[in-house]
PDB file of the backbone (N, CA, C, O) and the ligand in Angstrom, with CONECT records:
HET     ZN  A 101       1
ATOM      1  N   MET A   1       4.618  10.681  13.939  1.00  0.00           N
ATOM      2  CA  MET A   1       3.424   9.830  14.016  1.00  0.00           C
ATOM      3  C   MET A   1       3.205   9.384  15.452  1.00  0.00           C
ATOM      4  O   MET A   1       4.155   9.037  16.154  1.00  0.00           O
ATOM      5  N   ILE A   2       1.947   9.395  15.886  1.00  0.00           N
ATOM      6  CA  ILE A   2       1.611   8.918  17.227  1.00  0.00           C
ATOM      7  C   ILE A   2       0.672   7.732  17.066  1.00  0.00           C
ATOM      8  O   ILE A   2      -0.295   7.809  16.308  1.00  0.00           O
ATOM      9  N   GLY A   3       0.941   6.642  17.763  1.00  0.00           N
ATOM     10  CA  GLY A   3       0.034   5.504  17.692  1.00  0.00           C
ATOM     11  C   GLY A   3       0.738   4.172  17.800  1.00  0.00           C
ATOM     12  O   GLY A   3       0.272   3.292  18.522  1.00  0.00           O
ATOM     13  N   LEU A   4       1.849   3.997  17.104  1.00  0.00           N
ATOM     14  CA  LEU A   4       2.549   2.712  17.157  1.00  0.00           C
ATOM     15  C   LEU A   4       3.671   2.810  18.193  1.00  0.00           C
ATOM     16  O   LEU A   4       4.564   3.649  18.075  1.00  0.00           O
ATOM     17  N   ALA A   5       3.614   1.955  19.195  1.00  0.00           N
ATOM     18  CA  ALA A   5       4.560   2.035  20.308  1.00  0.00           C
ATOM     19  C   ALA A   5       5.955   1.576  19.900  1.00  0.00           C
ATOM     20  O   ALA A   5       6.117   0.626  19.134  1.00  0.00           O
ATOM     21  N   CYS A   6       6.949   2.268  20.424  1.00  0.00           N
ATOM     22  CA  CYS A   6       8.348   1.882  20.215  1.00  0.00           C
ATOM     23  C   CYS A   6       8.587   0.534  20.886  1.00  0.00           C
ATOM     24  O   CYS A   6       8.215   0.362  22.047  1.00  0.00           O
ATOM     25  N   PRO A   7       9.194  -0.423  20.194  1.00  0.00           N
ATOM     26  CA  PRO A   7       9.436  -1.739  20.800  1.00  0.00           C
ATOM     27  C   PRO A   7      10.460  -1.689  21.941  1.00  0.00           C
ATOM     28  O   PRO A   7      10.533  -2.623  22.740  1.00  0.00           O
ATOM     29  N   ALA A   8      11.248  -0.612  22.026  1.00  0.00           N
ATOM     30  CA  ALA A   8      12.269  -0.518  23.076  1.00  0.00           C
ATOM     31  C   ALA A   8      11.744   0.140  24.349  1.00  0.00           C
ATOM     32  O   ALA A   8      12.021  -0.333  25.451  1.00  0.00           O
ATOM     33  N   CYS A   9      10.984   1.236  24.203  1.00  0.00           N
ATOM     34  CA  CYS A   9      10.556   1.976  25.402  1.00  0.00           C
ATOM     35  C   CYS A   9       9.047   2.189  25.475  1.00  0.00           C
ATOM     36  O   CYS A   9       8.557   2.754  26.453  1.00  0.00           O
ATOM     37  N   ASN A  10       8.308   1.753  24.472  1.00  0.00           N
ATOM     38  CA  ASN A  10       6.845   1.857  24.446  1.00  0.00           C
ATOM     39  C   ASN A  10       6.323   3.278  24.217  1.00  0.00           C
ATOM     40  O   ASN A  10       5.121   3.519  24.328  1.00  0.00           O
ATOM     41  N   HIS A  11       7.205   4.206  23.903  1.00  0.00           N
ATOM     42  CA  HIS A  11       6.762   5.573  23.627  1.00  0.00           C
ATOM     43  C   HIS A  11       5.971   5.571  22.322  1.00  0.00           C
ATOM     44  O   HIS A  11       6.271   4.807  21.404  1.00  0.00           O
ATOM     45  N   LEU A  12       4.952   6.439  22.249  1.00  0.00           N
ATOM     46  CA  LEU A  12       4.060   6.397  21.093  1.00  0.00           C
ATOM     47  C   LEU A  12       4.447   7.318  19.933  1.00  0.00           C
ATOM     48  O   LEU A  12       3.893   7.197  18.841  1.00  0.00           O
ATOM     49  N   ALA A  13       5.380   8.226  20.153  1.00  0.00           N
ATOM     50  CA  ALA A  13       5.749   9.148  19.080  1.00  0.00           C
ATOM     51  C   ALA A  13       7.011   8.672  18.367  1.00  0.00           C
ATOM     52  O   ALA A  13       8.025   8.378  18.999  1.00  0.00           O
ATOM     53  N   SER A  14       6.930   8.603  17.040  1.00  0.00           N
ATOM     54  CA  SER A  14       8.098   8.221  16.246  1.00  0.00           C
ATOM     55  C   SER A  14       8.036   8.959  14.920  1.00  0.00           C
ATOM     56  O   SER A  14       6.986   9.451  14.507  1.00  0.00           O
ATOM     57  N   GLY A  15       9.174   9.021  14.272  1.00  0.00           N
ATOM     58  CA  GLY A  15       9.224   9.671  12.969  1.00  0.00           C
ATOM     59  C   GLY A  15       9.740   8.695  11.922  1.00  0.00           C
ATOM     60  O   GLY A  15      10.496   7.772  12.226  1.00  0.00           O
ATOM     61  N   CYS A  16       9.312   8.922  10.675  1.00  0.00           N
ATOM     62  CA  CYS A  16       9.726   8.046   9.582  1.00  0.00           C
ATOM     63  C   CYS A  16      11.040   8.553   9.001  1.00  0.00           C
ATOM     64  O   CYS A  16      11.139   9.718   8.616  1.00  0.00           O
ATOM     65  N   VAL A  17      12.056   7.682   8.935  1.00  0.00           N
ATOM     66  CA  VAL A  17      13.344   8.090   8.392  1.00  0.00           C
ATOM     67  C   VAL A  17      13.578   7.496   7.001  1.00  0.00           C
ATOM     68  O   VAL A  17      14.453   7.960   6.270  1.00  0.00           O
ATOM     69  N   ASP A  18      12.800   6.472   6.631  1.00  0.00           N
ATOM     70  CA  ASP A  18      12.925   5.879   5.290  1.00  0.00           C
ATOM     71  C   ASP A  18      11.621   5.163   4.962  1.00  0.00           C
ATOM     72  O   ASP A  18      10.972   4.610   5.850  1.00  0.00           O
ATOM     73  N   SER A  19      11.241   5.174   3.703  1.00  0.00           N
ATOM     74  CA  SER A  19       9.994   4.535   3.281  1.00  0.00           C
ATOM     75  C   SER A  19      10.191   3.959   1.900  1.00  0.00           C
ATOM     76  O   SER A  19      10.692   4.639   1.005  1.00  0.00           O
ATOM     77  N   ARG A  20       9.801   2.706   1.719  1.00  0.00           N
ATOM     78  CA  ARG A  20       9.931   2.102   0.398  1.00  0.00           C
ATOM     79  C   ARG A  20       8.835   1.058   0.167  1.00  0.00           C
ATOM     80  O   ARG A  20       8.465   0.317   1.077  1.00  0.00           O
ATOM     81  N   PRO A  21       8.328   1.015  -1.061  1.00  0.00           N
ATOM     82  CA  PRO A  21       7.281   0.030  -1.363  1.00  0.00           C
ATOM     83  C   PRO A  21       7.868  -1.374  -1.477  1.00  0.00           C
ATOM     84  O   PRO A  21       9.006  -1.548  -1.913  1.00  0.00           O
ATOM     85  N   THR A  22       7.081  -2.368  -1.082  1.00  0.00           N
ATOM     86  CA  THR A  22       7.490  -3.764  -1.226  1.00  0.00           C
ATOM     87  C   THR A  22       6.358  -4.535  -1.891  1.00  0.00           C
ATOM     88  O   THR A  22       5.262  -4.000  -2.057  1.00  0.00           O
ATOM     89  N   ASP A  23       6.601  -5.751  -2.264  1.00  0.00           N
ATOM     90  CA  ASP A  23       5.585  -6.617  -2.895  1.00  0.00           C
ATOM     91  C   ASP A  23       4.884  -5.909  -4.052  1.00  0.00           C
ATOM     92  O   ASP A  23       3.658  -5.944  -4.157  1.00  0.00           O
ATOM     93  N   ARG A  24       5.651  -5.280  -4.901  1.00  0.00           N
ATOM     94  CA  ARG A  24       5.117  -4.579  -6.076  1.00  0.00           C
ATOM     95  C   ARG A  24       4.066  -3.545  -5.697  1.00  0.00           C
ATOM     96  O   ARG A  24       3.056  -3.396  -6.386  1.00  0.00           O
ATOM     97  N   GLY A  25       4.304  -2.836  -4.608  1.00  0.00           N
ATOM     98  CA  GLY A  25       3.397  -1.762  -4.204  1.00  0.00           C
ATOM     99  C   GLY A  25       2.251  -2.215  -3.322  1.00  0.00           C
ATOM    100  O   GLY A  25       1.423  -1.391  -2.933  1.00  0.00           O
ATOM    101  N   ALA A  26       2.173  -3.507  -2.992  1.00  0.00           N
ATOM    102  CA  ALA A  26       1.080  -4.008  -2.156  1.00  0.00           C
ATOM    103  C   ALA A  26       1.253  -3.586  -0.695  1.00  0.00           C
ATOM    104  O   ALA A  26       0.286  -3.563   0.065  1.00  0.00           O
ATOM    105  N   SER A  27       2.469  -3.257  -0.312  1.00  0.00           N
ATOM    106  CA  SER A  27       2.712  -2.804   1.055  1.00  0.00           C
ATOM    107  C   SER A  27       3.859  -1.789   1.051  1.00  0.00           C
ATOM    108  O   SER A  27       4.625  -1.693   0.092  1.00  0.00           O
ATOM    109  N   VAL A  28       3.953  -1.035   2.152  1.00  0.00           N
ATOM    110  CA  VAL A  28       5.019  -0.041   2.297  1.00  0.00           C
ATOM    111  C   VAL A  28       5.792  -0.356   3.569  1.00  0.00           C
ATOM    112  O   VAL A  28       5.219  -0.529   4.645  1.00  0.00           O
ATOM    113  N   ARG A  29       7.101  -0.425   3.413  1.00  0.00           N
ATOM    114  CA  ARG A  29       7.980  -0.715   4.549  1.00  0.00           C
ATOM    115  C   ARG A  29       8.583   0.613   5.015  1.00  0.00           C
ATOM    116  O   ARG A  29       9.183   1.340   4.224  1.00  0.00           O
ATOM    117  N   ARG A  30       8.419   0.923   6.307  1.00  0.00           N
ATOM    118  CA  ARG A  30       8.930   2.190   6.823  1.00  0.00           C
ATOM    119  C   ARG A  30       9.930   1.937   7.949  1.00  0.00           C
ATOM    120  O   ARG A  30       9.716   1.104   8.829  1.00  0.00           O
ATOM    121  N   ARG A  31      11.013   2.675   7.888  1.00  0.00           N
ATOM    122  CA  ARG A  31      12.022   2.652   8.949  1.00  0.00           C
ATOM    123  C   ARG A  31      11.684   3.841   9.848  1.00  0.00           C
ATOM    124  O   ARG A  31      11.667   4.982   9.388  1.00  0.00           O
ATOM    125  N   ARG A  32      11.415   3.577  11.128  1.00  0.00           N
ATOM    126  CA  ARG A  32      10.980   4.638  12.022  1.00  0.00           C
ATOM    127  C   ARG A  32      11.989   4.830  13.145  1.00  0.00           C
ATOM    128  O   ARG A  32      12.747   3.924  13.493  1.00  0.00           O
ATOM    129  N   GLU A  33      11.975   6.042  13.704  1.00  0.00           N
ATOM    130  CA  GLU A  33      12.871   6.352  14.818  1.00  0.00           C
ATOM    131  C   GLU A  33      12.042   6.901  15.969  1.00  0.00           C
ATOM    132  O   GLU A  33      11.273   7.849  15.807  1.00  0.00           O
ATOM    133  N   CYS A  34      12.216   6.285  17.134  1.00  0.00           N
ATOM    134  CA  CYS A  34      11.480   6.714  18.326  1.00  0.00           C
ATOM    135  C   CYS A  34      11.942   8.119  18.725  1.00  0.00           C
ATOM    136  O   CYS A  34      13.140   8.399  18.774  1.00  0.00           O
ATOM    137  N   LYS A  35      10.963   9.004  19.012  1.00  0.00           N
ATOM    138  CA  LYS A  35      11.320  10.380  19.395  1.00  0.00           C
ATOM    139  C   LYS A  35      11.747  10.460  20.861  1.00  0.00           C
ATOM    140  O   LYS A  35      12.246  11.494  21.305  1.00  0.00           O
ATOM    141  N   HIS A  36      11.555   9.383  21.609  1.00  0.00           N
ATOM    142  CA  HIS A  36      11.919   9.400  23.032  1.00  0.00           C
ATOM    143  C   HIS A  36      13.316   8.822  23.259  1.00  0.00           C
ATOM    144  O   HIS A  36      14.162   9.453  23.891  1.00  0.00           O
ATOM    145  N   CYS A  37      13.554   7.586  22.725  1.00  0.00           N
ATOM    146  CA  CYS A  37      14.843   6.931  23.013  1.00  0.00           C
ATOM    147  C   CYS A  37      15.740   6.810  21.775  1.00  0.00           C
ATOM    148  O   CYS A  37      16.906   6.434  21.889  1.00  0.00           O
ATOM    149  N   GLY A  38      15.204   7.124  20.612  1.00  0.00           N
ATOM    150  CA  GLY A  38      16.021   7.083  19.402  1.00  0.00           C
ATOM    151  C   GLY A  38      16.139   5.711  18.763  1.00  0.00           C
ATOM    152  O   GLY A  38      16.833   5.559  17.758  1.00  0.00           O
ATOM    153  N   ALA A  39      15.469   4.702  19.329  1.00  0.00           N
ATOM    154  CA  ALA A  39      15.539   3.355  18.754  1.00  0.00           C
ATOM    155  C   ALA A  39      14.904   3.363  17.360  1.00  0.00           C
ATOM    156  O   ALA A  39      13.931   4.074  17.110  1.00  0.00           O
ATOM    157  N   ARG A  40      15.467   2.568  16.473  1.00  0.00           N
ATOM    158  CA  ARG A  40      14.920   2.472  15.115  1.00  0.00           C
ATOM    159  C   ARG A  40      14.239   1.121  14.948  1.00  0.00           C
ATOM    160  O   ARG A  40      14.755   0.095  15.390  1.00  0.00           O
ATOM    161  N   PHE A  41      13.100   1.133  14.318  1.00  0.00           N
ATOM    162  CA  PHE A  41      12.362  -0.107  14.072  1.00  0.00           C
ATOM    163  C   PHE A  41      11.633   0.003  12.740  1.00  0.00           C
ATOM    164  O   PHE A  41      11.471   1.099  12.203  1.00  0.00           O
ATOM    165  N   THR A  42      11.205  -1.110  12.222  1.00  0.00           N
ATOM    166  CA  THR A  42      10.569  -1.166  10.904  1.00  0.00           C
ATOM    167  C   THR A  42       9.093  -1.490  11.040  1.00  0.00           C
ATOM    168  O   THR A  42       8.710  -2.347  11.836  1.00  0.00           O
ATOM    169  N   THR A  43       8.264  -0.806  10.265  1.00  0.00           N
ATOM    170  CA  THR A  43       6.834  -1.134  10.203  1.00  0.00           C
ATOM    171  C   THR A  43       6.492  -1.457   8.757  1.00  0.00           C
ATOM    172  O   THR A  43       7.138  -0.975   7.826  1.00  0.00           O
ATOM    173  N   ILE A  44       5.479  -2.268   8.589  1.00  0.00           N
ATOM    174  CA  ILE A  44       4.996  -2.608   7.252  1.00  0.00           C
ATOM    175  C   ILE A  44       3.524  -2.230   7.184  1.00  0.00           C
ATOM    176  O   ILE A  44       2.715  -2.699   7.984  1.00  0.00           O
ATOM    177  N   GLU A  45       3.187  -1.382   6.227  1.00  0.00           N
ATOM    178  CA  GLU A  45       1.803  -0.926   6.071  1.00  0.00           C
ATOM    179  C   GLU A  45       1.205  -1.581   4.837  1.00  0.00           C
ATOM    180  O   GLU A  45       1.806  -1.571   3.763  1.00  0.00           O
ATOM    181  N   GLU A  46       0.006  -2.157   5.001  1.00  0.00           N
ATOM    182  CA  GLU A  46      -0.667  -2.761   3.863  1.00  0.00           C
ATOM    183  C   GLU A  46      -2.161  -2.540   3.978  1.00  0.00           C
ATOM    184  O   GLU A  46      -2.667  -2.271   5.067  1.00  0.00           O
ATOM    185  N   CYS A  47      -2.861  -2.650   2.886  1.00  0.00           N
ATOM    186  CA  CYS A  47      -4.291  -2.441   2.846  1.00  0.00           C
ATOM    187  C   CYS A  47      -4.992  -3.577   3.600  1.00  0.00           C
ATOM    188  O   CYS A  47      -4.670  -4.750   3.411  1.00  0.00           O
ATOM    189  N   ALA A  48      -5.965  -3.209   4.469  1.00  0.00           N
ATOM    190  CA  ALA A  48      -6.671  -4.221   5.260  1.00  0.00           C
ATOM    191  C   ALA A  48      -7.904  -4.758   4.548  1.00  0.00           C
ATOM    192  O   ALA A  48      -8.485  -5.752   4.982  1.00  0.00           O
ATOM    193  N   GLU A  49      -8.307  -4.115   3.465  1.00  0.00           N
ATOM    194  CA  GLU A  49      -9.511  -4.574   2.774  1.00  0.00           C
ATOM    195  C   GLU A  49      -9.242  -5.884   2.049  1.00  0.00           C
ATOM    196  O   GLU A  49      -8.140  -6.121   1.555  1.00  0.00           O
ATOM    197  N   THR A  50     -10.242  -6.712   1.995  1.00  0.00           N
ATOM    198  CA  THR A  50     -10.127  -7.966   1.263  1.00  0.00           C
ATOM    199  C   THR A  50     -11.035  -7.913   0.040  1.00  0.00           C
ATOM    200  O   THR A  50     -12.076  -7.257   0.045  1.00  0.00           O
ATOM    201  N   VAL A  51     -10.625  -8.601  -0.977  1.00  0.00           N
ATOM    202  CA  VAL A  51     -11.417  -8.641  -2.207  1.00  0.00           C
ATOM    203  C   VAL A  51     -12.373  -9.824  -2.117  1.00  0.00           C
ATOM    204  O   VAL A  51     -11.964 -10.958  -1.871  1.00  0.00           O
ATOM    205  N   LYS A  52     -13.644  -9.535  -2.321  1.00  0.00           N
ATOM    206  CA  LYS A  52     -14.636 -10.605  -2.256  1.00  0.00           C
ATOM    207  C   LYS A  52     -14.573 -11.443  -3.530  1.00  0.00           C
ATOM    208  O   LYS A  52     -14.456 -10.915  -4.636  1.00  0.00           O
ATOM    209  N   ALA A  53     -14.652 -12.740  -3.351  1.00  0.00           N
ATOM    210  CA  ALA A  53     -14.655 -13.630  -4.514  1.00  0.00           C
ATOM    211  C   ALA A  53     -15.980 -13.482  -5.245  1.00  0.00           C
ATOM    212  O   ALA A  53     -17.041 -13.396  -4.626  1.00  0.00           O
ATOM    213  N   VAL A  54     -15.905 -13.454  -6.536  1.00  0.00           N
ATOM    214  CA  VAL A  54     -17.122 -13.338  -7.340  1.00  0.00           C
ATOM    215  C   VAL A  54     -17.645 -14.745  -7.615  1.00  0.00           C
ATOM    216  O   VAL A  54     -17.005 -15.548  -8.292  1.00  0.00           O
ATOM    217  N   VAL A  55     -18.824 -15.015  -7.070  1.00  0.00           N
ATOM    218  CA  VAL A  55     -19.428 -16.332  -7.262  1.00  0.00           C
ATOM    219  C   VAL A  55     -20.457 -16.225  -8.382  1.00  0.00           C
ATOM    220  O   VAL A  55     -21.412 -15.455  -8.275  1.00  0.00           O
ATOM    221  N   PRO A  56     -20.273 -16.983  -9.442  1.00  0.00           N
ATOM    222  CA  PRO A  56     -21.231 -16.885 -10.541  1.00  0.00           C
ATOM    223  C   PRO A  56     -22.600 -17.395 -10.098  1.00  0.00           C
ATOM    224  O   PRO A  56     -22.681 -18.304  -9.272  1.00  0.00           O
ATOM    225  N   PRO A  57     -23.676 -16.823 -10.638  1.00  0.00           N
ATOM    226  CA  PRO A  57     -25.008 -17.297 -10.267  1.00  0.00           C
ATOM    227  C   PRO A  57     -25.195 -18.733 -10.729  1.00  0.00           C
ATOM    228  O   PRO A  57     -24.591 -19.162 -11.713  1.00  0.00           O
ATOM    229  N   PRO A  58     -26.039 -19.478 -10.010  1.00  0.00           N
ATOM    230  CA  PRO A  58     -26.253 -20.866 -10.426  1.00  0.00           C
ATOM    231  C   PRO A  58     -26.859 -20.907 -11.820  1.00  0.00           C
ATOM    232  O   PRO A  58     -27.700 -20.084 -12.183  1.00  0.00           O
ATOM    233  N   SER A  59     -26.415 -21.872 -12.572  1.00  0.00           N
ATOM    234  CA  SER A  59     -26.940 -21.959 -13.935  1.00  0.00           C
ATOM    235  C   SER A  59     -28.400 -22.404 -13.869  1.00  0.00           C
ATOM    236  O   SER A  59     -28.771 -23.220 -13.026  1.00  0.00           O
ATOM    237  N   PRO A  60     -29.219 -21.865 -14.760  1.00  0.00           N
ATOM    238  CA  PRO A  60     -30.628 -22.242 -14.744  1.00  0.00           C
ATOM    239  C   PRO A  60     -30.794 -23.729 -15.074  1.00  0.00           C
ATOM    240  O   PRO A  60     -30.018 -24.309 -15.832  1.00  0.00           O
ATOM    241  N   VAL A  61     -31.812 -24.310 -14.491  1.00  0.00           N
ATOM    242  CA  VAL A  61     -32.071 -25.729 -14.730  1.00  0.00           C
ATOM    243  C   VAL A  61     -32.537 -25.877 -16.181  1.00  0.00           C
ATOM    244  O   VAL A  61     -33.448 -25.189 -16.641  1.00  0.00           O
ATOM    245  N   SER A  62     -31.898 -26.766 -16.853  1.00  0.00           N
ATOM    246  CA  SER A  62     -32.240 -26.936 -18.264  1.00  0.00           C
ATOM    247  C   SER A  62     -33.580 -27.657 -18.424  1.00  0.00           C
ATOM    248  O   SER A  62     -34.013 -28.395 -17.539  1.00  0.00           O
ATOM    249  N   ARG A  63     -34.206 -27.436 -19.536  1.00  0.00           N
ATOM    250  CA  ARG A  63     -35.514 -28.050 -19.792  1.00  0.00           C
ATOM    251  C   ARG A  63     -35.436 -29.587 -19.784  1.00  0.00           C
ATOM    252  O   ARG A  63     -36.337 -30.222 -19.235  1.00  0.00           O
ATOM    253  N   PRO A  64     -34.431 -30.193 -20.351  1.00  0.00           N
ATOM    254  CA  PRO A  64     -34.338 -31.659 -20.280  1.00  0.00           C
ATOM    255  C   PRO A  64     -34.297 -32.173 -18.849  1.00  0.00           C
ATOM    256  O   PRO A  64     -34.882 -33.214 -18.549  1.00  0.00           O
ATOM    257  N   THR A  65     -33.586 -31.428 -17.928  1.00  0.00           N
ATOM    258  CA  THR A  65     -33.520 -31.846 -16.525  1.00  0.00           C
ATOM    259  C   THR A  65     -34.905 -31.792 -15.902  1.00  0.00           C
ATOM    260  O   THR A  65     -35.308 -32.711 -15.189  1.00  0.00           O
ATOM    261  N   LEU A  66     -35.650 -30.691 -16.179  1.00  0.00           N
ATOM    262  CA  LEU A  66     -36.999 -30.572 -15.634  1.00  0.00           C
ATOM    263  C   LEU A  66     -37.864 -31.722 -16.132  1.00  0.00           C
ATOM    264  O   LEU A  66     -38.614 -32.320 -15.361  1.00  0.00           O
ATOM    265  N   LEU A  67     -37.760 -32.029 -17.414  1.00  0.00           N
ATOM    266  CA  LEU A  67     -38.566 -33.106 -17.985  1.00  0.00           C
ATOM    267  C   LEU A  67     -38.210 -34.438 -17.333  1.00  0.00           C
ATOM    268  O   LEU A  67     -39.086 -35.258 -17.058  1.00  0.00           O
ATOM    269  N   THR A  68     -36.905 -34.648 -17.085  1.00  0.00           N
ATOM    270  CA  THR A  68     -36.466 -35.895 -16.455  1.00  0.00           C
ATOM    271  C   THR A  68     -37.024 -35.990 -15.047  1.00  0.00           C
ATOM    272  O   THR A  68     -37.511 -37.045 -14.639  1.00  0.00           O
ATOM    273  N   GLN A  69     -36.954 -34.865 -14.281  1.00  0.00           N
ATOM    274  CA  GLN A  69     -37.452 -34.887 -12.909  1.00  0.00           C
ATOM    275  C   GLN A  69     -38.957 -35.142 -12.900  1.00  0.00           C
ATOM    276  O   GLN A  69     -39.460 -35.895 -12.066  1.00  0.00           O
ATOM    277  N   ARG A  70     -39.676 -34.510 -13.834  1.00  0.00           N
ATOM    278  CA  ARG A  70     -41.121 -34.694 -13.873  1.00  0.00           C
ATOM    279  C   ARG A  70     -41.467 -36.150 -14.202  1.00  0.00           C
ATOM    280  O   ARG A  70     -42.329 -36.757 -13.567  1.00  0.00           O
ATOM    281  N   SER A  71     -40.805 -36.672 -15.168  1.00  0.00           N
ATOM    282  CA  SER A  71     -41.144 -38.037 -15.557  1.00  0.00           C
ATOM    283  C   SER A  71     -40.774 -39.027 -14.452  1.00  0.00           C
ATOM    284  O   SER A  71     -41.458 -40.035 -14.275  1.00  0.00           O
ATOM    285  N   LEU A  72     -39.691 -38.750 -13.701  1.00  0.00           N
ATOM    286  CA  LEU A  72     -39.316 -39.625 -12.595  1.00  0.00           C
ATOM    287  C   LEU A  72     -40.389 -39.579 -11.507  1.00  0.00           C
ATOM    288  O   LEU A  72     -40.776 -40.611 -10.958  1.00  0.00           O
ATOM    289  N   ARG A  73     -40.875 -38.337 -11.194  1.00  0.00           N
ATOM    290  CA  ARG A  73     -41.914 -38.207 -10.171  1.00  0.00           C
ATOM    291  C   ARG A  73     -43.178 -38.950 -10.612  1.00  0.00           C
ATOM    292  O   ARG A  73     -43.820 -39.632  -9.813  1.00  0.00           O
ATOM    293  N   GLU A  74     -43.516 -38.811 -11.861  1.00  0.00           N
ATOM    294  CA  GLU A  74     -44.716 -39.487 -12.364  1.00  0.00           C
ATOM    295  C   GLU A  74     -44.559 -41.003 -12.268  1.00  0.00           C
ATOM    296  O   GLU A  74     -45.516 -41.721 -11.978  1.00  0.00           O
ATOM    297  N   ARG A  75     -43.350 -41.473 -12.513  1.00  0.00           N
ATOM    298  CA  ARG A  75     -43.129 -42.923 -12.430  1.00  0.00           C
ATOM    299  C   ARG A  75     -43.172 -43.395 -10.981  1.00  0.00           C
ATOM    300  O   ARG A  75     -43.626 -44.501 -10.687  1.00  0.00           O
ATOM    301  N   LEU A  76     -42.671 -42.501 -10.044  1.00  0.00           N
ATOM    302  CA  LEU A  76     -42.748 -42.878  -8.634  1.00  0.00           C
ATOM    303  C   LEU A  76     -44.198 -42.960  -8.182  1.00  0.00           C
ATOM    304  O   LEU A  76     -44.591 -43.870  -7.452  1.00  0.00           O
ATOM    305  N   ILE A  77     -45.002 -41.965  -8.645  1.00  0.00           N
ATOM    306  CA  ILE A  77     -46.418 -41.959  -8.274  1.00  0.00           C
ATOM    307  C   ILE A  77     -47.102 -43.202  -8.864  1.00  0.00           C
ATOM    308  O   ILE A  77     -47.983 -43.808  -8.255  1.00  0.00           O
ATOM    309  N   ALA A  78     -46.663 -43.544 -10.050  1.00  0.00           N
ATOM    310  CA  ALA A  78     -47.286 -44.694 -10.702  1.00  0.00           C
ATOM    311  C   ALA A  78     -46.875 -46.007 -10.051  1.00  0.00           C
ATOM    312  O   ALA A  78     -47.428 -47.059 -10.372  1.00  0.00           O
ATOM    313  N   GLY A  79     -45.914 -45.953  -9.143  1.00  0.00           N
ATOM    314  CA  GLY A  79     -45.522 -47.148  -8.422  1.00  0.00           C
ATOM    315  C   GLY A  79     -44.550 -48.041  -9.151  1.00  0.00           C
ATOM    316  O   GLY A  79     -44.414 -49.222  -8.833  1.00  0.00           O
ATOM    317  N   GLU A  80     -43.868 -47.468 -10.138  1.00  0.00           N
ATOM    318  CA  GLU A  80     -42.947 -48.299 -10.896  1.00  0.00           C
ATOM    319  C   GLU A  80     -41.747 -48.747 -10.065  1.00  0.00           C
ATOM    320  O   GLU A  80     -41.111 -49.754 -10.375  1.00  0.00           O
ATOM    321  N   TYR A  81     -41.436 -47.974  -8.982  1.00  0.00           N
ATOM    322  CA  TYR A  81     -40.259 -48.305  -8.180  1.00  0.00           C
ATOM    323  C   TYR A  81     -40.655 -48.912  -6.827  1.00  0.00           C
ATOM    324  O   TYR A  81     -39.806 -49.021  -5.942  1.00  0.00           O
ATOM    325  N   ALA A  82     -41.850 -49.287  -6.656  1.00  0.00           N
ATOM    326  CA  ALA A  82     -42.312 -49.823  -5.369  1.00  0.00           C
ATOM    327  C   ALA A  82     -41.787 -51.241  -5.173  1.00  0.00           C
ATOM    328  O   ALA A  82     -42.066 -51.866  -4.150  1.00  0.00           O
TER     329      ALA A  82
HETATM  330 ZN    ZN A 101      11.695   4.372  22.242  1.00  0.00          ZN2+
END
């Protein structure tokens, strides 16, 4: 694999010598060996995608609420709260 730098010498080529799933398969832990200096290091691979929360649509305004709002507005216009 080329891309992840060796922590010892910064070389980009390494090979995987062991691989095992962790967190019930949510990630993979790999033991890698640098092809330049032979240093071994561990990488953890996991999915970068996030799950969007499902937001339920707002509940429709009930008829009693509409009636209450209308009657309140009518009372305000009528000056009952002045
Ligand atoms: Zn190295």
